[in-house]
Structures are given as C-alpha cells and as structure tokens.
N, CA, C and O atoms as a DFTB+ gen file, in Angstrom:
524 C
 N C O
     1  1     167.243      94.890     251.689
     2  2     167.561      94.368     250.386
     3  2     166.602      94.912     249.328
     4  3     167.016      95.257     248.222
     5  1     165.320      94.984     249.679
     6  2     164.336      95.509     248.742
     7  2     164.610      96.981     248.458
     8  3     164.342      97.484     247.367
     9  1     165.147      97.653     249.463
    10  2     165.444      99.057     249.294
    11  2     166.535      99.273     248.244
    12  3     166.467     100.231     247.475
    13  1     167.533      98.399     248.203
    14  2     168.616      98.520     247.227
    15  2     168.103      98.351     245.808
    16  3     168.466      99.133     244.929
    17  1     167.280      97.364     245.565
    18  2     166.779      97.146     244.211
    19  2     165.879      98.309     243.772
    20  3     165.851      98.654     242.590
    21  1     165.161      98.901     244.695
    22  2     164.323     100.045     244.372
    23  2     165.184     101.242     243.956
    24  3     164.865     101.924     242.982
    25  1     166.261     101.497     244.683
    26  2     167.142     102.609     244.332
    27  2     167.866     102.343     243.019
    28  3     168.154     103.279     242.273
    29  1     168.162     101.086     242.730
    30  2     168.795     100.731     241.461
    31  2     167.833     100.997     240.297
    32  3     168.249     101.523     239.265
    33  1     166.571     100.645     240.451
    34  2     165.562     100.909     239.422
    35  2     165.360     102.412     239.224
    36  3     165.177     102.897     238.108
    37  1     165.400     103.113     240.322
    38  2     165.261     104.560     240.245
    39  2     166.414     105.188     239.457
    40  3     166.186     106.099     238.661
    41  1     167.643     104.718     239.665
    42  2     168.808     105.216     238.937
    43  2     168.688     104.890     237.451
    44  3     169.029     105.716     236.604
    45  1     168.206     103.691     237.132
    46  2     168.015     103.322     235.726
    47  2     166.967     104.216     235.068
    48  3     167.112     104.593     233.906
    49  1     165.931     104.549     235.795
    50  2     164.884     105.425     235.282
    51  2     165.409     106.820     234.978
    52  3     165.002     107.434     233.992
    53  1     166.299     107.321     235.806
    54  2     166.889     108.641     235.572
    55  2     167.768     108.631     234.338
    56  3     167.776     109.598     233.577
    57  1     168.518     107.543     234.126
    58  2     169.344     107.447     232.919
    59  2     168.474     107.402     231.675
    60  3     168.818     108.000     230.655
    61  1     167.384     106.718     231.745
    62  2     166.464     106.655     230.614
    63  2     165.844     108.002     230.310
    64  3     165.619     108.344     229.149
    65  1     165.570     108.756     231.342
    66  2     165.014     110.098     231.161
    67  2     166.014     111.003     230.461
    68  3     165.648     111.771     229.571
    69  1     167.248     110.913     230.854
    70  2     168.283     111.737     230.217
    71  2     168.426     111.378     228.739
    72  3     168.579     112.265     227.898
    73  1     168.379     110.095     228.421
    74  2     168.483     109.677     227.027
    75  2     167.285     110.175     226.230
    76  3     167.433     110.598     225.084
    77  1     166.121     110.129     226.819
    78  2     164.919     110.614     226.152
    79  2     164.993     112.117     225.920
    80  3     164.663     112.593     224.833
    81  1     165.414     112.855     226.914
    82  2     165.563     114.304     226.772
    83  2     166.585     114.643     225.690
    84  3     166.364     115.556     224.895
    85  1     167.691     113.922     225.654
    86  2     168.715     114.140     224.633
    87  2     168.144     113.847     223.239
    88  3     168.408     114.578     222.284
    89  1     167.370     112.784     223.138
    90  2     166.762     112.429     221.855
    91  2     165.796     113.481     221.346
    92  3     165.643     113.651     220.136
    93  1     165.152     114.179     222.242
    94  2     164.222     115.235     221.849
    95  2     164.967     116.519     221.493
    96  3     164.626     117.183     220.514
    97  1     165.965     116.865     222.267
    98  2     166.674     118.130     222.103
    99  2     167.742     118.079     220.999
   100  3     167.956     119.088     220.326
   101  1     168.403     116.962     220.795
   102  2     169.531     116.866     219.861
   103  2     169.182     117.293     218.435
   104  3     169.933     118.079     217.857
   105  1     168.091     116.823     217.837
   106  2     167.797     117.272     216.473
   107  2     167.594     118.781     216.363
   108  3     168.025     119.402     215.392
   109  1     166.943     119.361     217.351
   110  2     166.730     120.809     217.349
   111  2     168.071     121.531     217.464
   112  3     168.313     122.512     216.761
   113  1     168.924     121.055     218.332
   114  2     170.236     121.657     218.516
   115  2     171.063     121.561     217.237
   116  3     171.677     122.545     216.825
   117  1     171.087     120.401     216.609
   118  2     171.868     120.231     215.386
   119  2     171.311     121.078     214.243
   120  3     172.082     121.607     213.442
   121  1     170.000     121.215     214.153
   122  2     169.398     122.080     213.140
   123  2     169.782     123.537     213.389
   124  3     170.081     124.272     212.447
   125  1     169.775     123.954     214.648
   126  2     170.188     125.316     214.994
   127  2     171.649     125.561     214.626
   128  3     171.981     126.610     214.073
   129  1     172.523     124.600     214.928
   130  2     173.943     124.751     214.585
   131  2     174.153     124.806     213.082
   132  3     174.925     125.631     212.593
   133  1     173.475     123.938     212.346
   134  2     173.598     123.932     210.890
   135  2     173.057     125.232     210.298
   136  3     173.629     125.766     209.348
   137  1     171.963     125.741     210.852
   138  2     171.419     127.021     210.405
   139  2     172.380     128.170     210.657
   140  3     172.494     129.082     209.838
   141  1     173.069     128.127     211.785
   142  2     174.066     129.154     212.096
   143  2     175.216     129.113     211.101
   144  3     175.683     130.157     210.646
   145  1     175.668     127.927     210.764
   146  2     176.735     127.773     209.767
   147  2     176.260     128.285     208.410
   148  3     177.006     128.971     207.711
   149  1     175.031     127.959     208.035
   150  2     174.479     128.430     206.759
   151  2     174.388     129.952     206.701
   152  3     174.700     130.550     205.671
   153  1     173.969     130.578     207.785
   154  2     173.884     132.039     207.793
   155  2     175.279     132.658     207.641
   156  3     175.435     133.679     206.971
   157  1     176.274     132.052     208.252
   158  2     177.646     132.514     208.080
   159  2     178.112     132.371     206.640
   160  3     178.760     133.265     206.096
   161  1     177.777     131.238     206.024
   162  2     178.118     131.020     204.614
   163  2     177.425     132.045     203.720
   164  3     178.023     132.566     202.779
   165  1     176.155     132.329     204.024
   166  2     175.386     133.298     203.248
   167  2     176.017     134.687     203.322
   168  3     176.195     135.349     202.300
   169  1     176.352     135.122     204.530
   170  2     176.969     136.440     204.691
   171  2     178.340     136.495     204.018
   172  3     178.694     137.506     203.412
   173  1     179.109     135.415     204.124
   174  2     180.422     135.353     203.494
   175  2     180.289     135.470     201.975
   176  3     181.034     136.219     201.343
   177  1     179.342     134.734     201.388
   178  2     179.156     134.766     199.946
   179  2     178.678     136.133     199.484
   180  3     179.138     136.633     198.458
   181  1     177.767     136.741     200.223
   182  2     177.289     138.069     199.839
   183  2     178.421     139.096     199.915
   184  3     178.554     139.939     199.028
   185  1     179.229     139.029     200.963
   186  2     180.357     139.965     201.087
   187  2     181.352     139.760     199.949
   188  3     181.881     140.730     199.407
   189  1     181.609     138.502     199.582
   190  2     182.519     138.218     198.473
   191  2     181.979     138.716     197.147
   192  3     182.715     139.315     196.363
   193  1     180.699     138.475     196.886
   194  2     180.086     138.962     195.647
   195  2     180.080     140.484     195.604
   196  3     180.321     141.083     194.556
   197  1     179.805     141.101     196.738
   198  2     179.815     142.562     196.817
   199  2     181.207     143.107     196.517
   200  3     181.350     144.104     195.808
   201  1     182.217     142.460     197.052
   202  2     183.593     142.877     196.762
   203  2     183.901     142.713     195.278
   204  3     184.559     143.564     194.680
   205  1     183.429     141.628     194.686
   206  2     183.662     141.385     193.267
   207  2     183.035     142.442     192.373
   208  3     183.680     142.931     191.445
   209  1     181.777     142.801     192.643
   210  2     181.119     143.805     191.795
   211  2     181.732     145.186     191.999
   212  3     181.830     145.960     191.046
   213  1     182.141     145.505     193.209
   214  2     182.782     146.803     193.448
   215  2     184.130     146.899     192.743
   216  3     184.434     147.912     192.113
   217  1     184.935     145.850     192.848
   218  2     186.250     145.850     192.197
   219  2     186.107     145.916     190.680
   220  3     186.864     146.617     190.008
   221  1     185.134     145.184     190.146
   222  2     184.946     145.173     188.694
   223  2     184.422     146.512     188.180
   224  3     184.864     146.990     187.136
   225  1     183.490     147.113     188.900
   226  2     182.963     148.417     188.476
   227  2     184.059     149.475     188.508
   228  3     184.148     150.312     187.610
   229  1     184.879     149.434     189.528
   230  2     185.992     150.392     189.617
   231  2     186.996     150.158     188.501
   232  3     187.470     151.106     187.875
   233  1     187.322     148.891     188.252
   234  2     188.269     148.568     187.194
   235  2     187.737     149.026     185.831
   236  3     188.488     149.579     185.029
   237  1     186.454     148.800     185.570
   238  2     185.875     149.214     184.299
   239  2     185.859     150.720     184.117
   240  3     185.951     151.212     182.993
   241  1     185.743     151.449     185.206
   242  2     185.692     152.900     185.115
   243  2     187.070     153.544     185.108
   244  3     187.271     154.563     184.447
   245  1     188.015     152.968     185.831
   246  2     189.317     153.600     186.012
   247  2     190.395     153.014     185.106
   248  3     191.150     153.759     184.482
   249  1     190.472     151.710     185.031
   250  2     191.555     151.039     184.300
   251  2     191.037     150.533     182.955
   252  3     190.678     149.363     182.824
   253  1     190.999     151.397     181.980
   254  2     190.442     151.033     180.681
   255  2     191.350     150.096     179.880
   256  3     190.907     149.515     178.889
   257  1     192.591     149.942     180.286
   258  2     193.482     148.998     179.593
   259  2     193.194     147.555     180.016
   260  3     193.082     146.672     179.165
   261  1     193.075     147.315     181.302
   262  2     192.858     145.958     181.810
   263  2     191.388     145.543     181.745
   264  3     191.082     144.352     181.708
   265  1     190.488     146.509     181.730
   266  2     189.051     146.220     181.745
   267  2     188.354     146.927     180.582
   268  3     187.422     147.705     180.784
   269  1     188.812     146.650     179.382
   270  2     188.260     147.325     178.211
   271  2     186.968     146.683     177.719
   272  3     186.113     147.371     177.160
   273  1     186.813     145.379     177.919
   274  2     185.627     144.678     177.418
   275  2     184.784     144.153     178.580
   276  3     185.225     144.101     179.728
   277  1     183.572     143.770     178.241
   278  2     182.671     143.199     179.242
   279  2     183.239     141.908     179.820
   280  3     183.140     141.663     181.023
   281  1     183.835     141.081     178.959
   282  2     184.416     139.816     179.430
   283  2     185.562     140.051     180.412
   284  3     185.706     139.310     181.385
   285  1     186.371     141.067     180.165
   286  2     187.480     141.376     181.076
   287  2     186.955     141.883     182.427
   288  3     187.500     141.540     183.476
   289  1     185.907     142.690     182.393
   290  2     185.315     143.191     183.636
   291  2     184.704     142.037     184.425
   292  3     184.837     141.986     185.648
   293  1     184.033     141.107     183.735
   294  2     183.456     139.936     184.404
   295  2     184.546     139.056     185.010
   296  3     184.369     138.511     186.099
   297  1     185.670     138.915     184.312
   298  2     186.784     138.114     184.831
   299  2     187.374     138.749     186.084
   300  3     187.737     138.042     187.024
   301  1     187.471     140.074     186.105
   302  2     187.968     140.769     187.291
   303  2     187.014     140.542     188.459
   304  3     187.452     140.304     189.585
   305  1     185.723     140.613     188.196
   306  2     184.732     140.401     189.260
   307  2     184.837     138.990     189.825
   308  3     184.811     138.802     191.041
   309  1     184.955     138.005     188.950
   310  2     185.043     136.606     189.410
   311  2     186.317     136.357     190.206
   312  3     186.306     135.592     191.170
   313  1     187.412     136.996     189.810
   314  2     188.676     136.781     190.521
   315  2     188.730     137.527     191.853
   316  3     189.529     137.182     192.724
   317  1     187.892     138.541     192.016
   318  2     187.907     139.330     193.259
   319  2     187.031     138.740     194.357
   320  3     187.080     139.206     195.495
   321  1     186.231     137.724     194.039
   322  2     185.362     137.107     195.052
   323  2     186.217     136.291     196.005
   324  3     187.075     135.525     195.567
   325  1     185.994     136.445     197.301
   326  2     186.785     135.768     198.327
   327  2     186.390     134.320     198.508
   328  3     185.204     133.987     198.507
   329  1     187.366     133.469     198.663
   330  2     187.166     132.130     199.201
   331  2     186.417     131.122     198.373
   332  3     186.148     130.029     198.870
   333  1     186.062     131.418     197.147
   334  2     185.349     130.450     196.336
   335  2     185.619     130.708     194.861
   336  3     185.841     131.846     194.446
   337  1     185.596     129.654     194.089
   338  2     185.727     129.793     192.644
   339  2     184.331     129.987     192.077
   340  3     183.452     129.146     192.268
   341  1     184.133     131.081     191.392
   342  2     182.810     131.412     190.866
   343  2     182.942     131.763     189.394
   344  3     183.935     132.360     188.978
   345  1     181.958     131.398     188.621
   346  2     181.976     131.637     187.184
   347  2     181.781     133.119     186.888
   348  3     181.048     133.812     187.594
   349  1     182.437     133.591     185.850
   350  2     182.279     134.994     185.468
   351  2     180.903     135.260     184.870
   352  3     180.493     136.415     184.757
   353  1     180.179     134.200     184.485
   354  2     178.835     134.384     183.923
   355  2     177.818     134.831     184.977
   356  3     176.704     135.225     184.633
   357  1     178.194     134.772     186.248
   358  2     177.329     135.240     187.336
   359  2     177.192     136.761     187.287
   360  3     176.213     137.312     187.790
   361  1     178.156     137.432     186.691
   362  2     178.217     138.891     186.683
   363  2     177.736     139.450     185.347
   364  3     178.024     138.899     184.285
   365  1     177.003     140.546     185.424
   366  2     176.594     141.248     184.208
   367  2     177.086     142.690     184.300
   368  3     177.153     143.277     185.380
   369  1     177.425     143.238     183.143
   370  2     178.017     144.580     183.081
   371  2     177.142     145.461     182.211
   372  3     176.701     145.052     181.137
   373  1     176.892     146.679     182.684
   374  2     176.164     147.667     181.908
   375  2     177.010     148.927     181.828
   376  3     177.364     149.526     182.843
   377  1     177.322     149.309     180.616
   378  2     178.108     150.540     180.425
   379  2     177.197     151.726     180.118
   380  3     177.672     152.854     179.989
   381  1     175.905     151.480     180.002
   382  2     174.964     152.556     179.671
   383  2     174.201     153.053     180.889
   384  3     173.263     153.838     180.749
   385  1     174.582     152.615     182.068
   386  2     173.890     153.055     183.288
   387  2     174.141     154.546     183.516
   388  3     175.185     155.071     183.130
   389  1     173.188     155.215     184.137
   390  2     173.321     156.653     184.382
   391  2     174.460     156.973     185.343
   392  3     174.959     158.098     185.373
   393  1     174.862     155.995     186.113
   394  2     175.929     156.234     187.097
   395  2     177.311     155.865     186.559
   396  3     178.304     156.052     187.263
   397  1     177.404     155.361     185.365
   398  2     178.696     154.968     184.786
   399  2     178.726     153.486     184.488
   400  3     177.833     152.966     183.819
   401  1     179.744     152.799     184.976
   402  2     179.869     151.353     184.791
   403  2     179.147     150.663     185.945
   404  3     179.474     150.879     187.112
   405  1     178.163     149.832     185.608
   406  2     177.418     149.116     186.636
   407  2     177.638     147.621     186.463
   408  3     177.451     147.069     185.379
   409  1     178.042     146.976     187.559
   410  2     178.248     145.532     187.568
   411  2     177.281     144.937     188.576
   412  3     177.180     145.406     189.710
   413  1     176.568     143.896     188.149
   414  2     175.580     143.238     188.988
   415  2     175.853     141.743     188.991
   416  3     176.229     141.174     187.967
   417  1     175.667     141.114     190.130
   418  2     175.808     139.662     190.246
   419  2     174.442     139.066     190.528
   420  3     173.594     139.696     191.159
   421  1     174.237     137.848     190.056
   422  2     173.021     137.108     190.375
   423  2     173.445     135.673     190.658
   424  3     173.783     134.919     189.744
   425  1     173.423     135.306     191.943
   426  2     173.935     134.005     192.380
   427  2     172.887     133.293     193.229
   428  3     172.371     133.863     194.190
   429  1     172.577     132.059     192.878
   430  2     171.624     131.259     193.654
   431  2     172.371     130.539     194.772
   432  3     173.204     129.668     194.520
   433  1     172.062     130.913     196.003
   434  2     172.709     130.334     197.171
   435  2     171.853     129.198     197.704
   436  3     170.670     129.386     197.988
   437  1     172.448     128.021     197.838
   438  2     171.733     126.850     198.338
   439  2     172.152     126.579     199.779
   440  3     173.340     126.469     200.083
   441  1     171.158     126.474     200.659
   442  2     171.401     126.180     202.066
   443  2     171.645     124.691     202.275
   444  3     171.138     123.859     201.522
   445  1     172.426     124.358     203.305
   446  2     172.610     122.970     203.731
   447  2     171.489     122.539     204.681
   448  3     171.173     121.354     204.784
   449  1     170.896     123.509     205.370
   450  2     169.877     123.215     206.359
   451  2     168.592     122.749     205.679
   452  3     168.082     123.433     204.791
   453  1     168.065     121.602     206.081
   454  2     166.807     121.132     205.488
   455  2     165.663     122.098     205.772
   456  3     165.559     122.663     206.861
   457  1     164.815     122.273     204.778
   458  2     163.654     123.135     204.960
   459  2     163.855     124.563     204.496
   460  3     162.885     125.313     204.386
   461  1     165.078     124.955     204.223
   462  2     165.327     126.315     203.734
   463  2     165.486     126.273     202.218
   464  3     166.182     125.408     201.686
   465  1     164.843     127.204     201.527
   466  2     164.895     127.211     200.070
   467  2     166.123     127.975     199.581
   468  3     166.885     128.532     200.371
   469  1     166.293     127.988     198.285
   470  2     167.402     128.702     197.663
   471  2     167.122     130.209     197.680
   472  3     165.984     130.640     197.497
   473  1     168.162     130.993     197.900
   474  2     168.056     132.452     197.927
   475  2     168.933     133.017     196.818
   476  3     170.065     132.572     196.629
   477  1     168.417     133.986     196.094
   478  2     169.212     134.640     195.055
   479  2     169.872     135.879     195.640
   480  3     169.201     136.782     196.138
   481  1     171.202     135.906     195.570
   482  2     171.968     137.059     196.029
   483  2     172.231     137.945     194.812
   484  3     172.682     137.452     193.778
   485  1     171.958     139.234     194.922
   486  2     172.102     140.124     193.772
   487  2     172.726     141.460     194.157
   488  3     172.060     142.494     194.098
   489  1     174.012     141.450     194.556
   490  2     174.656     142.734     194.842
   491  2     174.964     143.481     193.548
   492  3     175.115     142.875     192.487
   493  1     175.052     144.780     193.651
   494  2     175.306     145.621     192.488
   495  2     176.189     146.782     192.911
   496  3     176.106     147.268     194.039
   497  1     177.039     147.221     191.982
   498  2     177.897     148.373     192.251
   499  2     178.008     149.207     190.988
   500  3     177.990     148.687     189.873
   501  1     178.120     150.487     191.185
   502  2     178.217     151.421     190.074
   503  2     179.365     152.383     190.341
   504  3     179.558     152.837     191.468
   505  1     180.125     152.690     189.293
   506  2     181.268     153.586     189.445
   507  2     181.282     154.535     188.269
   508  3     181.152     154.113     187.120
   509  1     181.437     155.808     188.550
   510  2     181.456     156.819     187.499
   511  2     182.690     156.658     186.633
   512  3     183.805     156.520     187.135
   513  1     182.480     156.676     185.354
   514  2     183.562     156.467     184.404
   515  2     184.529     157.638     184.432
   516  3     184.123     158.799     184.486
   517  1     185.828     157.310     184.394
   518  2     186.875     158.331     184.427
   519  2     187.425     158.596     183.020
   520  3     188.465     159.238     182.874
   521  1     186.743     158.114     182.002
   522  2     187.238     158.264     180.610
   523  2     187.164     159.675     180.144
   524  3     187.537     159.970     179.008
C-alpha cells in the first residue's frame, strides 16, 4: 500500500516538472515565433517599398503623361506598394539626380516583438530619363 502512494507522488512530481519546464520555455518560444513573424513583415514591407520606388522611377522617366509632376510620381509609388496602404508622403522624388529620375522612400517600421526598436527602411531607385 505504501508503495502505491509513493508511485502516485512520483507521478505528480513528474507532472509538476513538465509544467515548470513549459513555463520556462514557453515565453522564449513565443518571443522567437513573434520575432519570426516580424522579420517576415519587415522583408515584405521592404520588398513592397522597393517595388514602389522602382515603378515610380520608371513611370517618371518613361511615361511623362501619367507621371509629369512630383505628386503624380509619388502617387504611383504609393499605389505600387504591395499589401498595405501607404501615404505618398513617404516617397521623395528628385529629377536632378545624375542618373535621371530618382525616387526614394523613408518608412519607419515598428516591430511587434518587445525589445526591438523601430527601423527606418529607405529603398531607392533611379531610372534614366527617356525624354
């Protein structure tokens, strides 16, 4: 009879150990998962901004009817960004660059993961003017 109660206590001790191990590992695991999601978001946003500046620089250099002004080029850049609504004020246009029409974005990316600071994404594209 004493043997049964001893084995029962031993089983309870093992369950407590598992709960303790889970309590130690779970926050680290969740932080790792959230960090992975944030890195994916960061890469997605950078790729979208890069696509926006490339499309806008090309439009400003090639299609002078649709992209005649700086505001029109900025609107093209904002509309070309994938998967998110972004303000056209994020984009700046330079028509005096040595390479032709240069479009640059400056976007502050905020992480969801605690402990990570804000990162400024600044892709740029230049396209030789066809005028």
